[in-house]
N, C-alpha and C positions, 0 to 999 in steps of 0.2 A: 650415833651408836645407841642401841637400845639399853635401857636401864637394867634389863635382865642379863646383859652380857657380863660374864665373869671378869672382874678386874684383872685377874691373872692372865687373861687372854690378850690384854693390851700389849702391843709391841710385837706380837707374832706376825708372820708374813702377811696373813690375810685379815688382820685386825681392821675392822671397818667395812669389810666386804659383806654384803647381805645376799643370802641365798634362799630361794624358795624351792623346796623339794616336794614333788608330788610323786610318791613312790609306792609301789605295791610289790616290787621285786628287789632282790638283793643287789642287783647291779646299780640301780639308781640310788638306793639307800646307801650303798658303800661309797659311791661318789660323794654324796653329802657328808658321810662320816669322815672321809679324808679331808674335805674342805673345812669341816668343823675343827678337826685336830690342828689345822694350820691357823686357827683363830677366826674363821668366818662365823658370822651369826647366821645359823641355818634354821629355818622355820619349816617344819613338816606340815604341809597343808593336807590334813587328813580328812577322808570322807566320813559320812555318817557311820558311826560304829567303830571308827578308827582304822588304821592301816591293817591290811590282812597279815602283815608281818608280826603284829602283836599276838597273833594266835599260831605262829609258826613254831614247830618243835625244832630243836630239843628244848626241854624245860629246865629252869634253874632248880626247881624243887617242886614239892607237891602243891605249892601255892598257885601253880599255873602261870608263872612268869616265864615268858619266852626268853631263853638265853640268846637266841639269834637276834631278836629285836633289841634286847638290852645292849648288845655289842654295837649294833648298827645305829642306835638312836642316842647313845650317850653323848652328852654335850650339845644336843639340839634342843629346839623348842617346838611345841605342838600348837597348831591352830586348827580348829574344826572348820572345814570349808565344804559344806554340802553343795556341790555345784548344780544339783538339781533344783536348788532354791535360789531365788534372787539375792537373798541376804548372804548366802554362801559365796556367790560370785562377787558380790561387793567386797566381802572380806578378802578374798583372794586378790582382787584388783588393787585394794589398798596396799597389800604387801608387795605386789609386783611393781607398784609405782615407786617404791623405795628400794627395790631389789636390783642387784647387779647381774645375778645368774638365776635362771630357772632350770631345774632338773625335772624332767617329766617322762614317765614311762606309760602314760595313758595309751591304750591301744589306738592305733591310727584311725580306725573306723569310728571311734567315739569322740574324737577331738573336736570336730566342727560343732557338734551339738552342745558341747560344754564350753565353747569359746577358747579352746586350747590349740586350735590348728595354727600352723606356722604363719600363715598370712594374717590372721587376726591378731596374734600376739605381736608380730612385727609391726603392724600398723599402729597398735595402741601403745607399745612400749619400745620406742625406737632405739634406745640405748641398752636394751636388755640382751644378754647372751642367753638364748633359748637352746638348751641342750636336750635333744630327744634321745632316749635310751630304749631301744627296742631289740627283741631277739634277732631279727634279721634286717634291722635298719628301717628307715621310713620311705625307701624307694625300692623298686624292683618287684618281681613277681611274688616274692614272699613277704612283702612289707606288712600285709595283714595277718600273717601267720602268728599264732601263739607258739611259745617254746619254753618248755620246762628245762631244768638243769640237765636231765639225761639227754634231751633232744639236742641241746647246745653243745654238750661235750662231744657228741657224735657228729654234729654238723661241722664242728671245727676239726674233725679228723682224729682227735686224740683217742676217742673211745675204740676206734678200729685197732689201735695198737696196744690195747690192754686186755688181759694181763700179759706181761712179757717177762723175760729174764727168769729168775728163780720161780716166780709165781706160775709161769707157763710150764716150767719143768715139773712142778709139783701137781699142777692141775691142767694138763694139756687139753682136756675136753671142755674146760670152762668157757662159756660164751663171752663175747665182748662186754666190758664193764664200763661204768662211769667212775670217775674219781670221787672219793667220798666227799660229802659236803657240797659246797657251792663254788667250786673251782671256776667254772665258766662265768658265773655271775660276778665274782670278784675281779676277774680279768676285764670284763666289760665295765665294771665300776671304776677301775683304775684308769682305763682309757677315757671314760667320760670325764673324770676329774681333771686329767691333763688337758683334754680338749677344751673344757670349760675355761681353764686358766689361760690357755693360749689365746682363745677368742677374747677373753676379758682384757688381756694385755693389749690387744689391738683395738679396743673400743675408741681410744682417743683419735686414732687415724681412720678407722673404718666404721665406727658406730656399732650398734648391736648387730648380731647376726645369728642365724640358725645353724646349729651343729647337729649333724645326723650321725649318731653312734650306733653301730651294729655289734651286738655281743658275739655273733658268729665271726665277724671280721676280726674282733679282738682275739678270739681263740685261734683263728687261723694264723695270726701273727705269732702267737706263742709256739705253734707247731710248724713254723715255716721251714725248719730243717728237713722235715719229712717231705714237704712239697718240693723243696729244692732238689732233693734226690731224684725226683721224677725226671729231671732234665738229663740225667745220665742213664736213664732207663731202669733205675732201681725203685721198686715198690716195696716200701717197708711193710712188714707184717708182724703181728704179735709173736709169731713163731720164730722170727728171725731178728727181731729188734733186741739185740743183746750184745754185750761185749764178747769177743771171741774167747777171751779169758778175763776173769775178773767178774764184777757184778756183786750180787747180794750173797752173803755167806752167813751161816749160823755158827757163832762161836760157843764157848762153853756156857755162857750165861746171857746170851742175847744175839742180836743181829747187827751186822755192819755191811758197808759197801766198799768195795775195792775198785780202784781205777788205775790201770797201767797202760797208758797210751804211748809212752816214750821209752827208749832203751834204758835211760838212767833210772826210770821208775821200776822197770823189770829187774835191773841189777840190784836195786835197793830192796826189792821184795825178796829176792833170793838170799840176800844178806840177812834180812829180817828173819827168815826161816832157817838161818844157820847153815846155809849152803847144802841143802839136801842133795843126795846123790842123783836123783832123777833130774834135777835142774842143772846138773853139770854137763849134760849132753851137749856136745859142740853144736849140733844142729839147731838147738834152741837159741843160739846167738842171733839167728836170722828171724826178724819180726814176722815175715811171711810164714815161716815154718811154725812159729808159735801160734799164729792165727789158725793154721791148718790143724794144729793139735790142741786147740783150745779146750775141747771137752776133757781130754786127758789131763791137761794142766789143771783145770778146775777141780777135777777129782782129787788131785794131790793137795791143792790149796785147801779144799774143803776138809780133808782129813786133818790137816795141820791146824786149821782154825778151830775145829771142834775140841781141840785139846787145850786151848788157851782162853782166858777170860777177855772180854771185850776191851776193858780199860788197859790191860797189859798190851794188847795188840795195837791199840790206838797210840799209846805212849811210845812204843818202839817205832811205829810207822812215822810218827811226827818227827822223831829224832833222825830218821834215815831219809825222809823225804818221800815216803810212800803215801799216795793219796788214799786215805782211809777215813771213813766217817761212821760214827755210831748211830744206829736207829734209836731215837729217844722217845719215850712215852710223853704225852702231854704233861703229866705230873712232873716228870723229870725236867722238862723245859721250864715249867712255871717256877720251880724251885732251884733252877740252875744258878751257879755262882756268876757266870758270865751275864746271864739275863738280869740278875739282881743288880750287878754292878752298873749295867746300862739303864737301870730303872725302866725296864721294858713294860712292866705292869704297874698300874696305879689303882688306888682306891677310888671307887665310884659308888653312887647311891641309886637304888631303885626308886621308883615313884612313891613307894610306901616308906622310904627312909632307911631300909636295910642296906648294908654295905656289901660290896662284892669287889673282886679284882678284875680289871679289864686291861686288855692290851692297849697301850697308848696309841702307837702309830708305827708304821714301818720306816720312820725317819726321825732324825733329831736335828735341832738347830743349835749351833754353838752359842750364839748371842742371846737367844730367847728360849730357855728350856720349856718343854711342853708341860702345861699344868696338869695336876691331878684334881680329884675332888669333883668331877663333873657328875651330872645327874641324868637319869633316864626320865624324860618328861611324861607326866600323866597326860591323858587325852585332853586337849584344849587348855593346856597349862597357861598359855599366854593370856587367855581370857580370864581365868581364875585369878591370875596375878595382876590383872588390870593393865596388861600391855597388849597392844595390837599393832 
């Protein structure tokens, strides 16, 4: 185990696992971030000038620090590996000799010239799990295609369904959208991390292997329900993808979402609204009739919601078993009592020593709490600290 590894990482599930990450996209970088959070020693093999993610917005402040890179790189190490130079290749080979997993999103057409093609890696490092993370995978007609976030959200089918619900009601002429941020990239990264661990678990029996991860495939899995509905002849569309009644509502001081799929939830909703006269219509006992009259029902619900504050509605809904959730701002999430109790955020340090708060991980371990205090590495930090 490297002398750089934080002592507090010892005992975590991946303590002792060594990962080399060559990433220029969110997907591969997030895969490394998840493995690092579980205790792996993750080395970012950065090209000359550093990872492009170091220059990716949004920024933490006027100092030009990338918030995206800070989140994705915290807890990792940096090693400058210019693969155009012999010395850079030697540096990378030294790391791969010790590594268990390689995460790589180098475009397929560039790999052979850099010695990163699957055949070359497999021949030289027979116990290594080589995980390729590409927009459309490493095989098939689109293997050489590039893909930005907007391309991948639409390639996975989700963009076709946005905006929907209240957004479509308010802006019916708005064109298809992408989800804010890096939704597609994070889905691909999560799949890459799980695939890497599955292959690493099998190394004692199967040896090293090549894992081909497609970010498009990962996003198709997320939207699989829409694809399933094609089997019964239903094509979902942003204009029709909504609950017949329920969905997003504006309350007196914010927004919330209401879901009523079962009779008991409908009856609890009626009770929550103090049994309004319109809801006492005998015909509304029939769920099919409620679906047919969904727009009418939503108008009544919308009028009632507008008269009450969100927290009051949520509190009454929780007591009665009505599925309702508040739309919270990022600031509300970061300062939330529940999130604080679960220690969801931890202190971390930028490469210049300044502190910031970072999301730890989307999981916890009962026996080995996730450590805080990790740092965002400066470019080539391993060399400057005397570790290779």
